Residue, then its C-alpha position, 0 to 999 in steps of 0.5 A: m941699589t944706589r951705592l958706590d959699594e955695591l958695584e963690587q958684585f960686578n965685575e965690568s961696565i958698559v961705557s956710553y956717551l955721544d962723541d963729537d959728531g953726536y954718535p953713540i959709542s959703547y964700549p966693555s971696561g974694567f972699573r973700580v972705585e975710587g972714592d966718590t968716583i969710578l974709573v974707568e979705561r979710556r977709549g975713543k975721544l972722551s974730554q973733561g966734561t963729557p956726559v957718561t952712562l955706566t951700565f953694570n949687569h948680572i946673568t947666571p945662565l941656567p943649564t936647562g936654559g933661561y937665566t936666573d940671579r939677574r940684576y943691574v945698576v945704571v950710573r950717569g954722570q961726567v967726566v971729571g979725570l982723564d988721568g990714563w983711566v977715566k974719571v967718572s963723577p956719578r949724578e944719578f942711580y938705578g937698578w933693578d936686582e932680582k933677589k930684592t924686587p921678583f921680575p912681575e913687580y919690577c914689570e908693575i912698578k914700571a909700567p907707569q913710567a912706560q905710560r909716561y914715555a907713552s904720553e911723551l911720544v903723543s905729545k911730541y908727534g901728535r901720533k897715537a903710541g900705547p900698548k895695543i892687543p886684538l879687541p878678542s883680548l882685550l874684551f877676554r882680558s877685562t871682562r875677565f872672563p874666565f871668571i864666569i865659572a863662579t856664574v855657570v856652576p850656580v846656575l847648573i845647580a839649580n837648574t839641575l835640581a829643577a829637573y831633578n824635582g820636575f821642572f826644566n825648560p831648555f830655552l829658559f835655562i839659555i835665557t837665565l845664564t846668558g843673563t846672568i853671564l852680563i850681569h857678572l861680565g858687569l860686575n867685574m868690569s865694575n870692580d876694576y873701575f871703582d879699585y881704580k878710583l879708590g886706590a886700591d889696583n894702582i898701588n898693588r906692585t904684586p898683581t898675580p892672574f888671580s888677585g889685583g883686578s885685570r890691570i887694562i886701566q893701569y897698563g893703559l889698554l882702555t881708560p875708567s870712562a870705556v870700563a865703565r861705559i861696557s860695564t853698564l852696558f853689560y849691565l843693561i843687558g843682563a837687566l832687559i833679559g832678567a825683566y823679560l824673565a820676571l815679564s815671562r816667569g814671575p815679577i815680584p820673585i825674579l825681579t828682587l832677586l834680580a834686584v839684589g842681586v846686581l845692588i851688590s855686584v854694583f856696590y860690591t866696590a861702589p861708594p858709598l856702601k863699599l862692600s869690599y872696604r868694610g870685610l862684607g865682600e864676602v859675604a856679598v859674593g857668597v850671597g850673590f853667587g849662591p842663594v840669588i843666582v842659585l834661587g833666582s835660576y830655581y825659580v824661573q824654571a819652577q815658579e816657587i822658591s822651595a827648601s831643597a833651592v836654599l841648602a843647595s844654593i850655600p855650598i855652591g855660595i860659600l866655595i865663589a865666597l872662597i875663591l876672593y877669601v883667597n885671591q885676596i891673600p895676596d893684595i893684603p899688604y896693599d889694602r890695608a895701605a888703600g883702607k880696604r878693609t876685606l876679611v883676610t886683613r881683618l885675621s891674623r894668618e892663623g885666623v886666615i886659614n882656620l876660618y878658610r878649613a872652617l868653611l869648607a868644611a860647612t860646604y861637605l857638611i851642608v850637603v850631607m846634611s841636604i840627604v838626611m833631610g830628605l832635601a837632595p837626592p843620595t846622589t849628590v854625595i858625589a860632590l865629596l869626593t873632593v875633601p882630599y884635594a880640599a885639604r891639599t888645597v887648604r895646606m897649599v895655602r898656609e905653606n905660601f902664605g904670605n908670598p904673592y907668586m908662590m900662592i898663584p898656584a894654592m889661588g888656581a887649586n882654590i878655584r879648581l876646588a869650587t869648581w870642581t865640587g860644584l859641578l858634583h854637586a850639579v851631576g848628583f842632581a841631574a843623575a837622580a833626574i835621570l834616574n827619576y825620567f827612566g825610572 
């Protein structure tokens, strides 16, 4: 909003200036546009050449509380005439219109300006300035901790399947779960670091709770080097746990799967492979959170890799990959601009929806096939209870495709779909294990 004729949508202006003693003066005023100048009412000791700021603002109160239709324009200029009215010559315009730029997007646009302001305060006063949040909240946000459900569910599937087959050690379960979670946290922070370095998250103006990264670097909550160090620490501790399990349960299979998992997670965004930038991110995530975690966790318990474990790893791998797949939809324009050629950037809208639907169908089909082939107990059919929810989620994604903020409920529904389907799959194995134990 930079044109004088756009001021017609406002009813009045707030006139602000400094008086001769340096005190700020503000008053409401009617106004009119005359040629390339703005005329406002004269109050106080305004004089020729005085710098003036005019603020034009509008909000519509809602009967239920809150506001909508928010917009404002700020005009900076100076007094060029005092004939009854004060004539102001504009020098600078800036503003915001909620109908053109949603408020969350506007906040993202202004974040760099806020960081520059904080840096200026540090330079001027020599004291640290910037956003701060409590350490637990910082770690919760920077690690994107809620997403560890994508690790917990595959480990549960592997261990309940092992229990069904007669193998289960609670200590090994806890150690395995801890190690995989730590590597997952390392992955999340590594992803933020390299997406910052490669520019994908920096240009994203519409991040959501499920897409666009954690924003900890963009908001100045942690430096890039701090993110890299914490990520490395998570990887190191997770790898040490993996080494312990390898030494105690079988070095070659466990170390092989551990190495594959770590390499996939690091090179998901890290050069030179940059798997997510080459349309292979979804495949990498599906393999890492499916076969790698499930087979590794199963081997820790059973010290073997069975056909039943391989089949059990595929549905959850697809479901976790689809979390990433759907979460990347709001990022499509920014990923394309950054050269991040994810799978959804390569497909049309209908192509994205059709592949999503087909992969969900394949997930349920594999569950049924495993039962028919005798490689999973009949109780695992309980995973199919989420089929109606899957159909609803597909509709939500289709209907809100292209609107990043309207996609938030659809992304949340997709995560719940993956979580509950995976958990029910694990419940099916656990129920069969219990029946075997008491049978």
